[in-house]
C-alpha positions as CSV (number, residue, x, y, z in Angstrom):
1,M,0.0,0.0,0.0
2,V,1.3,3.4,-0.9
3,T,2.2,5.6,2.1
4,M,2.1,9.3,2.7
5,K,5.9,9.2,2.9
6,E,6.1,7.9,-0.7
7,V,3.7,10.6,-1.9
8,A,5.9,13.2,-0.2
9,A,9.1,11.8,-1.8
10,L,7.6,11.8,-5.3
11,A,6.3,15.4,-4.8
12,G,9.7,16.5,-3.4
13,V,8.1,17.8,-0.2
14,S,7.8,16.7,3.5
15,T,5.1,14.4,4.8
16,T,4.0,17.4,6.8
17,T,3.3,19.4,3.6
18,V,1.3,16.5,2.2
19,S,-0.7,16.4,5.4
20,H,-1.4,20.2,5.2
21,V,-2.6,19.8,1.6
22,I,-4.9,16.9,2.5
23,N,-6.3,18.5,5.6
24,E,-6.0,22.2,4.6
25,T,-4.5,22.9,8.0
26,R,-2.0,25.5,6.6
27,A,-1.7,27.5,3.4
28,V,0.5,25.8,0.8
29,A,1.9,27.4,-2.4
30,A,-0.2,26.6,-5.4
31,S,2.7,25.0,-7.3
32,T,3.5,22.8,-4.3
33,R,-0.1,21.8,-3.9
34,E,-0.3,20.9,-7.5
35,R,2.8,18.6,-7.2
36,V,1.2,16.9,-4.2
37,L,-2.0,16.3,-6.0
38,K,-0.2,15.0,-9.0
39,A,1.8,12.6,-6.7
40,I,-1.4,11.4,-5.1
41,E,-2.9,10.7,-8.5
42,E,0.2,8.9,-9.9
43,T,0.8,6.7,-6.9
44,G,-2.9,5.9,-6.4
45,Y,-2.6,6.8,-2.8
46,T,-5.7,5.3,-1.1
47,G,-4.7,5.5,2.6
48,D,-7.0,8.4,3.2
49,A,-10.4,9.1,1.7
50,I,-9.6,12.8,2.0
51,A,-6.6,12.4,-0.3
52,R,-8.7,10.6,-2.9
53,S,-11.3,13.3,-2.7
54,L,-8.7,16.0,-3.6
55,V,-8.1,14.2,-6.9
56,T,-11.5,12.8,-7.7
57,G,-13.5,15.7,-6.5
58,G,-15.6,13.8,-4.0
59,T,-15.6,11.1,-1.3
60,R,-18.9,9.5,-2.3
61,S,-20.1,10.2,1.2
62,L,-22.9,12.2,2.7
63,G,-22.9,13.8,6.2
64,L,-25.9,13.7,8.5
65,A,-25.9,16.0,11.5
66,V,-29.0,15.0,13.5
67,S,-30.2,15.5,17.1
68,L,-31.5,12.7,19.4
69,V,-30.3,9.8,17.3
70,S,-31.8,7.5,20.0
71,H,-35.2,8.9,19.5
72,P,-37.4,6.3,17.6
73,Y,-38.5,8.9,15.0
74,F,-34.9,9.9,14.2
75,A,-33.7,6.2,14.3
76,E,-36.2,5.4,11.6
77,L,-35.3,8.6,9.6
78,I,-31.6,7.7,9.8
79,A,-32.3,4.2,8.5
80,A,-34.3,5.6,5.6
81,I,-31.5,8.1,4.7
82,E,-28.8,5.5,4.9
83,G,-30.7,3.0,2.7
84,E,-31.3,5.6,0.0
85,A,-27.7,6.8,0.2
86,T,-26.4,3.3,-0.1
87,R,-28.6,2.6,-3.1
88,A,-27.1,5.7,-4.8
89,G,-23.6,4.4,-4.1
90,Y,-22.8,6.8,-1.1
91,S,-21.7,6.1,2.4
92,L,-23.2,8.0,5.4
93,V,-21.2,9.8,8.1
94,L,-23.5,10.3,11.1
95,I,-22.9,12.8,14.0
96,D,-25.3,13.5,16.9
97,T,-25.7,17.2,17.5
98,R,-27.7,16.6,20.7
99,G,-29.9,19.5,19.7
100,E,-27.3,22.0,21.0
101,V,-26.0,25.0,19.0
102,E,-22.3,24.5,19.8
103,S,-22.6,20.7,19.1
104,E,-24.3,21.5,15.8
105,Q,-21.6,23.8,14.7
106,A,-18.9,21.3,15.7
107,A,-20.7,18.5,13.9
108,V,-20.8,20.4,10.7
109,R,-17.1,21.3,10.9
110,M,-16.3,17.7,11.6
111,L,-18.3,16.7,8.5
112,R,-16.4,19.3,6.4
113,S,-13.1,17.9,7.6
114,R,-14.2,14.5,6.3
115,R,-14.9,16.2,3.0
116,V,-18.4,14.8,2.6
117,D,-20.0,15.7,-0.7
118,G,-23.0,17.2,1.0
119,V,-24.7,17.7,4.4
120,L,-28.2,16.7,5.7
121,L,-29.0,18.7,8.8
122,T,-31.8,18.7,11.3
123,P,-31.2,22.2,12.6
124,T,-31.4,23.5,16.2
125,S,-33.9,26.3,16.9
126,S,-31.3,28.9,15.8
127,S,-30.0,27.0,12.7
128,A,-26.6,28.2,13.8
129,A,-24.6,26.1,11.3
130,L,-26.6,27.1,8.2
131,P,-24.9,30.5,7.5
132,E,-21.5,28.8,7.5
133,L,-22.7,26.1,5.1
134,R,-24.1,28.7,2.8
135,R,-20.9,30.8,2.9
136,L,-18.8,27.7,2.0
137,G,-21.2,26.6,-0.7
138,V,-21.6,23.1,0.9
139,P,-24.6,21.3,-0.7
140,T,-27.1,21.2,2.1
141,V,-30.6,19.9,2.8
142,L,-32.5,20.6,6.0
143,V,-34.5,17.6,7.2
144,D,-37.5,17.5,9.5
145,R,-37.2,21.0,11.1
146,L,-37.7,23.5,8.3
147,T,-37.0,27.2,8.3
148,V,-38.6,30.2,6.6
149,A,-35.6,30.5,4.4
150,R,-36.2,29.9,0.7
151,D,-32.6,29.7,-0.4
152,V,-31.9,26.1,0.9
153,D,-33.4,22.7,0.0
154,Q,-35.5,21.3,2.8
155,V,-37.9,18.4,3.4
156,G,-40.1,17.6,6.4
157,P,-43.5,16.7,7.6
158,E,-46.5,18.9,7.1
159,N,-47.3,20.1,10.6
160,V,-50.0,22.8,10.5
161,Q,-52.8,21.1,8.5
162,A,-52.2,17.7,10.1
163,T,-52.5,19.1,13.7
164,S,-55.5,21.1,12.6
165,A,-57.1,17.8,11.5
166,L,-56.5,16.2,14.9
167,V,-58.2,19.1,16.6
168,R,-61.1,18.9,14.2
169,H,-61.5,15.2,14.9
170,L,-62.0,15.9,18.6
171,A,-64.3,18.7,17.8
172,D,-66.4,16.5,15.6
173,L,-66.8,14.1,18.5
174,G,-68.3,17.0,20.5
175,H,-65.4,18.3,22.5
176,R,-65.3,22.0,23.1
177,R,-62.6,22.3,25.7
178,I,-59.5,20.9,23.8
179,G,-56.0,21.5,25.2
180,M,-52.6,20.9,23.7
181,V,-49.4,19.5,25.3
182,T,-46.6,20.8,23.2
183,G,-43.1,19.5,22.2
184,T,-39.7,21.1,22.7
185,P,-40.1,25.0,22.9
186,G,-38.4,27.0,20.2
187,L,-38.3,24.3,17.5
188,A,-40.0,25.0,14.2
189,T,-42.0,21.7,14.4
190,T,-43.4,22.8,17.8
191,D,-44.4,26.2,16.6
192,E,-46.0,24.8,13.5
193,R,-48.0,22.3,15.4
194,V,-49.2,24.9,17.9
195,L,-50.3,27.0,14.9
196,G,-52.1,24.0,13.5
197,Y,-53.9,23.5,16.9
198,R,-55.0,27.1,16.8
199,L,-56.2,26.8,13.2
200,G,-58.2,23.7,14.1
201,L,-59.9,25.5,16.9
202,G,-60.9,28.3,14.6
203,R,-62.2,26.0,12.0
204,A,-64.3,24.3,14.6
205,G,-65.6,27.6,16.0
206,I,-63.8,27.2,19.3
207,A,-62.3,30.2,20.9
208,W,-58.5,30.3,21.4
209,D,-57.4,30.1,25.0
210,E,-53.6,30.3,25.5
211,E,-54.0,28.8,29.0
212,L,-55.0,25.5,27.4
213,V,-51.5,25.2,25.8
214,A,-49.0,23.7,28.2
215,D,-45.8,21.6,28.1
216,A,-47.3,19.0,30.5
217,L,-50.7,17.4,31.2
218,D,-51.1,18.4,34.9
219,P,-52.1,22.1,34.3
220,L,-54.9,20.9,31.9
221,L,-56.5,18.2,34.0
222,G,-60.0,19.2,35.0
223,R,-60.1,22.0,32.4
224,V,-60.3,20.0,29.2
225,T,-62.1,17.0,27.9
226,G,-59.7,16.3,25.0
227,V,-56.0,16.9,24.4
228,V,-53.8,17.1,21.3
229,V,-50.2,16.0,22.0
230,G,-47.4,17.5,20.0
231,G,-45.0,14.6,19.6
232,H,-43.3,11.4,21.0
233,Q,-41.7,12.7,24.2
234,P,-44.6,14.8,25.4
235,L,-46.9,11.7,24.6
236,V,-44.8,9.5,27.0
237,D,-45.1,12.2,29.7
238,V,-48.8,12.6,29.2
239,L,-49.5,8.8,29.4
240,R,-47.3,8.6,32.5
241,T,-49.2,11.5,34.2
242,A,-52.6,10.1,33.2
243,R,-51.7,6.8,34.8
244,A,-50.4,8.4,38.0
245,R,-53.6,10.6,38.3
246,G,-56.0,7.8,37.5
247,V,-57.2,9.4,34.3
248,R,-58.6,7.0,31.8
249,I,-57.5,7.8,28.3
250,G,-60.4,7.5,25.9
251,A,-63.0,7.7,28.7
252,D,-62.1,10.5,31.1
253,L,-59.9,12.3,28.5
254,A,-59.9,12.0,24.7
255,L,-56.3,11.9,23.3
256,V,-54.9,12.3,19.8
257,T,-51.2,12.7,19.1
258,Y,-48.9,13.9,16.3
259,D,-46.4,11.3,15.4
260,E,-46.9,7.5,15.2
261,V,-45.0,5.4,17.7
262,E,-44.3,1.7,17.3
263,W,-46.2,0.8,20.5
264,A,-49.3,2.8,19.5
265,E,-51.4,-0.3,19.2
266,L,-49.9,-2.0,22.3
267,V,-51.3,0.5,24.9
268,D,-54.9,0.5,26.1
269,P,-56.7,2.1,24.5
270,P,-54.6,2.1,21.2
271,L,-53.6,5.6,20.1
272,T,-55.1,7.8,17.4
273,T,-52.1,9.4,15.7
274,A,-51.0,11.5,12.8
275,A,-48.3,9.2,11.3
276,Q,-45.5,10.9,9.6
277,P,-44.2,9.4,6.3
278,V,-40.7,9.0,7.9
279,E,-39.3,6.7,5.2
280,E,-40.3,9.0,2.4
281,I,-38.9,12.1,4.2
282,G,-35.5,10.3,4.5
283,R,-35.5,9.1,0.8
284,T,-36.6,12.5,-0.4
285,A,-33.9,14.3,1.6
286,V,-31.1,12.2,0.0
287,R,-32.6,12.7,-3.5
288,L,-32.7,16.4,-3.0
289,L,-29.1,16.5,-1.8
290,L,-27.8,14.4,-4.7
291,A,-29.7,16.7,-7.1
292,R,-28.0,19.7,-5.5
293,I,-24.6,18.1,-5.7
294,T,-25.1,17.4,-9.4
295,D,-26.5,20.8,-10.2
296,P,-25.5,23.5,-7.7
297,D,-27.4,26.2,-9.5
298,R,-30.9,24.5,-9.5
299,P,-33.7,26.4,-7.7
300,P,-34.0,25.4,-4.0
301,E,-37.0,23.2,-3.2
302,T,-39.1,22.9,0.0
303,R,-41.0,19.6,0.3
304,R,-43.8,19.1,2.8
305,L,-45.0,15.5,3.1
306,A,-48.4,15.0,4.7
307,P,-49.0,12.6,7.7
308,A,-51.8,10.2,7.6
309,L,-54.5,10.0,10.3
310,V,-54.4,6.6,12.0
311,H,-57.7,6.2,13.7
312,R,-57.8,4.1,16.9
313,R,-59.6,4.4,20.3
314,S,-57.7,6.9,22.5
315,C,-59.9,9.6,21.0
316,G,-62.9,8.0,22.6
317,C,-64.3,6.5,19.4
318,A,-65.6,2.9,19.7
């Protein structure tokens, strides 16, 4: 196997210079850089994917910076993304941002150092890494958490109309005091689902009451007959609180939730959900990114994929 030392000897430079060219850790004269690249090409140096990328123009890898990789939704999303990337002949480099601004920025810089051909990002509430990705011209697709920006490709679930439909379902069952337990504050998905909740109330002719929107079930007990839950984690908290308080879901309290969970049919009563098309979101994200890599000047696209109402018994229906 060809070594970096052999590349350095052929180019007439030190191994340190070869490393600087590969990793861009220090400015190198254009003529020297050219000699190093030529030496990499002539020797077929394959000890480093980064070195190959300097010659071929790509590593055939995509970066995915995502928060909460242990979350069932994101685990399914990652699987869909990896499957689509593999089918297209790309490997996937995965980094967990933990939903934190500093970790997101560090994750994106790590992916850049790996010279991935493009980045898939589930942004934090501030989308802190996006300006840097724009400035550097890195092909980027935002996944799941969309922004109001129209100069970047993005794909995620449709949140507003889907949440509105959940509210309308409860209203059609006769509920007039409908509360909402929200997801993580500050995220685009949370804001959009709260907007959908409010829209659903308006469509049902029910007055908006901001005191019926909370991040936990306890403040709503005794004040509402139905509740819309904004996602997986708040759903777990709601069910735990209901059990602790002796509240019978489907009888004492009608419940509908955004986001399907794999155990939705295993609880009693089974849960009525808005099931996101997770696999299609993942596949679409990869396709958009590959299209951006192929044609950097194509117009940006925003794709919203609609969830499907999965009707079970937690809403109080027989």
